[in-house]
N, C-alpha and C positions, 0 to 999 in steps of 0.2 A: 309653507307647503299646504297646510290645511286650508288656507284661504283659497289657493288656486284650485284645489280639488272641489271645494264647495261652489266656486264660480262655474266650473265645468259642469257639475251636476245640475246647477240651476239652468245653464244654457241648454243642456240636453233634455231637461225635465219638462220643457214646455215653452211655447211661444205666447206672446200676448194675444188676448182674444178680443174680438170686436164686441160691440154692445148689442148685437142682434138678440132680441128676446130677453134682455136684461132689464133690471129695474129702471123705469123711466128717469131720465135726467132732463135738465132744462137748458134751453138755448134762448137767452133774452139779451137785448142790447137797447141802448138809447133811453135808459131810465133816468129820471131826475134824482139828485141826491136827496136824502142820504141813501147811499147804496154801496155795495161792495162788489168788486170785479174779481172773479176767480181767474188766476193767471196760469194755473196748472201746478202740479206737485204740491209744494207748501206755500205757494205765492198767492197773496190776496192784496187788493188795493182798495183801501177805504176812502170814500169821498164824503167830505163834510165841510160845509161852510166855505166852499171854494178852495179848500186845502185837501191834502191826501196824506195818508199814512200807509206804508208798504210793509207787508210781511214778506221777507226775503224770497224772491222768485227764482225759478230755474227754467231757462229757455234753451240752454246749450244742448242738453240731452245727448251726451255721447252714446254711441252704439254699444251694444252688449258683446262681450264683457268689457267694461271700462278698465284700462290699465294706466294709460297716460291720458290726462284730461287737461283741457284749457277752455276758457270762455270762447264761445263762438260769437264774435261781436256782430257779424252781419245777421245772424239769426236773432240775437237779442234785439237789434234795431228793427227787425221785421215785426216782431211780436209785441214788444213793450208798448203799452198804451201811453198816452200823454200823461206825464207825471212831473212836469216842471214845478208844480206847486207842492210837491212832497216835502214834508218837514222831517220825517223820521222813517228809518228802515229798521224793523225789529227782526232780529235773527234768533231762531230757536236753538240751533246747534250748528257745528262748523263743518259738517260733511260737504263734499263738493256740490251736491245737488241742492244745497240750501245757501251756500256762501260764495261759490265760484263766480257767479255772474254779478255779485253785488258791486265790486269796484267799477266795472264798466257802466252799470246802470246808474250809479251815483255820478260818475264823471260825465256821462253823455246825456242822461235822461232826467236825473234828479239832483242838479247841482246845489240846491239849497238844503239837501237832506244830510242828517247826521245818522250814522249807523250805531245801533245799540245791541249789545250781545254779551257773550261770555268772555272770560279772560283769554281763552284759547282763540276765539274768533278774532279778538283784537290783535293777538300776536300774528295770526295769519294775514289779516288785512294790512298789517304794517309792511308786508312784502310787496304790496301793490305799488305801481308807479303811475300816478301819484297815489299815496295812501289816503283813503277817505277819512273824514272826521269820524271819530269813534268814541263812545262812552262805554266803559266797562260796567255792566249792570250786575255782574256776578257778585260784586262787592256789596251790593245793597239788595240782593234778591231776598224774597221771603223764604226761609228755610222750610224743608219738607216736614220737619218736626212739628210745625204749626198745623199742618193739614188744614182741616176746616174748623179747628178749635182756636179759641182765643189764646194768645201767647203773651204772657206778662212781660217777657223780655223783648218783645218785638212790637213796635208801634207801626201798624200798617200805613198810617198817614205819612210817615217819614219815607216810605218806599216809592212814592210817586215821583215820576220825572215828567216834565211838561214840554211840549213842543207845539206852539200855536194853539189851536182849539182841540188838542189831544193831550191826554195825560195817560201814563202807563206805568205798570210795575212788573218786575220780573219775578217769577215764582220758580223755585227749584223743581225741575221735572226729571224725566228719565227717558232714555231712548230704548225702544223695544229691540230685542235681538232680531237680526235679519232672517236667520234660518237655523232651525234645529237648536234653538237656545243660544246661538253664537252671534255676537256683535262683530261684524266683519271689519269695522273701521273704528276701533276704540282709541283711547289715548288722549293726551293733552299736550300743550306747549307751555313752557315757563319763561320763554323769552321771545322777542320779536324775530320774525323771519326776515331774511334779506331779500327774498323773492317769493312770489306765490308758488305753491307746490305744483308740480306737474304729475307726479306719481300719485295714483288715486289713494294709496294707503297713507300718504302724507297729509291728507285732509282729515286730520284727527277730530274726533267728535267734540271733545271738551265737555263742559257741563251743559246739559240740556236745560233750556228755560221754557216755561210756559209764560203767557202774557195776559194780563188783565188791562184792557184799554177802555178809557172813558172818552166819549165825544162830548165836548163841553159847550155850554151856551155862552153868551156874552158876559155873564156874571161869573163864569168859571164853574158853574154847577153841571153835574153830569146829566145829559139827556139820554144817552145810550151807554150801556156797558157791555163789552164784548170779551169773551174768554177764548184764547187761542192756544192750541197745541199742535206742533208739527210732527209729533211722533206719539204712537201709542205708549202707554205707561201703566205700571202697576199702581194701585191706590196705596197711599194718598199722594203720590207724586203728581204735581201740577194742580192740586186742590188750592183754591184761593183762600186767603185768610178771611175771617169774619170782619166786615166793615160795619161801622156803626151808623152809616148814613141812610140805611134802609133801602138802598138802591139795589134792585135785582139784576140778574144777568139777562139782557135782551137777546143776545145771540151767542151761541157756542160754535166754535169751529174745531172740528175733530179730524183726526187722521185715520183713514181707512186701512192703510198698509200695516201688515204684521200684527193685526189684532189678535191672531191666534197664538202669538208669542208672549202675551201677558195675560193677567187675570182680571176679569170683571171690567174690561175696557170696551166701550166707554160708559157702561151702565152705572158703575159706582160714581164716576165723575158727574154724570148727568143728574143723578139723584141729588147731588149737592147743588149743582148750578140751576136746575129747573129752568132752562132757557125758553124764551118765547119763539125763537127761531133756531133751528139746528142746521148747520152747514157741514157737509161732508167733503173733505178734500183729500189729496194724495191718494186718489183711487185709481188713477190711470197709470199705465206703464210709461216709464220715462227713459227707456233705453232706445235712442234713435226714434222716439215717438213724434208724430205730427200732431200738435195740439188742435188742429182743425179736423182731424180724424182720429180721435183718441181711442185707445184700446185698453182693456182691463189689465191689471198687473199680472204678469205671467205667474203661474202656479197659485195665484190668489183670486182669480176672477170669480169663482163661485162664492168666495168669502165676501167680496164686495157686494155682490147681488143680495146675498142673505142678510148682510149687515144693513144695507139700505132698506130692504123690505121690513126687517124687524124693527128698525128705529122709526120708520114711518108709521107703524101701528101705535107705538108708544108716544111719538111726537109728530102729530099730523103735519105740523109746519116744518117738515124736513126737506132740504134741497140738496141734491148732489149735482152741481152745475157742470156743464161742459167748460173746458178751459176757454178763456177769453170772452166769457159771457158774464152777465150781471145779475145780482139779486138785490131786491129792494129791502131795506130794513123795515121792520114793522112800525106802525104809528107809535109815537112816544106814549108812554103810560101817563 
């Protein structure tokens, strides 16, 4: 009952706002790799050496308030960029707006890809027909107790997983509350589902993962290092371990939604990462939203504008791209 009341309050409390007068965003396309394409919500497509890596996107965007949800296959087909060379799909958490479109995307658009995510994400994807290839990364994630400190009991080098010219490790993270300190879609699964959920509350969150991704050269050495979070979190959740290779973080991808529900985000994280490029995602409303005409998140529009402006002052190379547009990675160091 509490969830229903909160959904009604959100619906009555405001609509999504357009970007008129807001912090400037970018519309760029046709770049050469290395580049990253923002797909909207938590979705990003990394392009490197003729291959790609996908952070789980959401195109279906059910109207508000979502109660029963399913993948909108025609909408996915309309907006999903060419991704036949995708080797990996990285899933941050198992809510419908991050996981629901993954089975169709892999089946139709990225048939070579394997999905990587939490135990709960794997149990949900098992209900797809056909179920995509999946690797449970929760079993080998870097635990939050490590934070940005060295952990004698954990060897970070053992945490890497490789797919083509990419390698990546999962880091224990956290999902910010949605509203008034309440997580509307909590929970996890301990066994495979027979079918994909249709009731929105059945898309249980599971363990939230952040990701550290390296783009590798022909010798397997990292050329770029990217840190990704698809939900705001309290420190030190999502903080990467200390690696001894001396490679810094070239690009950080952060989540603009619900930053007021956690402490010191993304400031504490960025002090650790010190990225050369800062990318802001999950800033647009995704309830029935048109990615070609995005609007700011309802009830949070002013926060998105303030966040982008504040971060741009501290990190001049900050980009909040429109969905379906591209950002060039900086020159290698």
